[in-house]
N, C-alpha and C positions, 0 to 999 in steps of 0.2 A: 185309366186307360184301358182300351180291350183288349182284346184278342186280335191278333192276326197271322195272317196265312202262312211269315213267316216263324211264328212262335210253333209249327206244328208240322210236320211230314207225314206222306202217304209211301207204304213201299211196298210195290207188289212183285213177289216172287215169280218166278215160272212154274207152270205146271208141271208135275213132277208122277210116276209114277208109282204107287205104292203094293209091293206084293205083284210085280211082273210076271208069267205072262197073265193079259187079263186081268189085272186086279184094276185095282178104284185113280181115277187120278184125282188128284188132289190139289186145289189150289191154296195158299196161303198170302192172305193181305193183313197188313199193319198201318195202323193209324196212330199217331203219337205226337203229344206237344212236352212242352219242355215243364210246363206244371200242370198241374191238375186241370181238366175242363170237365165243367157242368156236363156235359154234354158231346160224348165224339159219336159220332153217324157214319158207318161204312157199309158202303153195297158194292156186291161183286159179282157176275156173271162170268161163267167156265162155259168157252166155246167150242166147239170142235168142227173143224175148217167152217167158220163162222156164223155157226147156229148156237144159239145158247143152249146147252144141256143141261146148266143147274145155275141158281143165282141164290143168294143170300143176302140177309140187310141184318144189322146190330147195330146198337143203339149202348154203348160205354157212360155212366152216371158217375163221374165223380171221380175221373181215373186219368192218367197221363198215356195211357195205351186202350187201343181196343184189338183186337183181332178175329178175323175169320179165317179158320182152316179148314176141317173137314164139312164142316157146313157146306162147303160148295163143292161138291165132286162127285164124278159119274164113271162109272164101266170102263173099262176099255176096252174095244172089238176090234175083232180082225181087220188086218192092215193098217198102213202106214196114212194116218190125221195130222192136222195141224191145231194141237191143244193150245189157246191162251187164256189168260183170263185177264177182267178189265175191271178196275176198279174207281171208285168215287167215293172222298170223304167230305164231310165238314167237321168241323170243332166248336162248340159255341155259338155253331150260326154264320159260319165265314170258311166259303168252299177253297178248301183244299186241294181240290184239282181231280182231272182223271187221269188213269196211268193201263197201260195195255204192257202185259211181258207175255210171250210165248214160248212152249218150250225147246231148250236146248239142245235135248236128244232124242233121236227116235224112239217112239216108244209104239 
């Protein structure tokens, strides 16, 4: 029996500001499976007002989880912007879909 999307999950946390004011905006993405996958592939893009400011991709092999954290980060700029993280993932070739999470606080 092969892997199915139900065996695995993709979780995208809202971006947060580290070391305010003017610190770094960081996104956190996790893809995980109930049992080890031969390959988990994760891609993430951090956007400010709809424009990509940073992106990252990662492959984890023979793992139950694969994270992207500070790899997708960008410095905050003065004023109020809307920061979002959009990520997609796959495990052993099975698409886990795409999710977007936006900031929950102004920074």
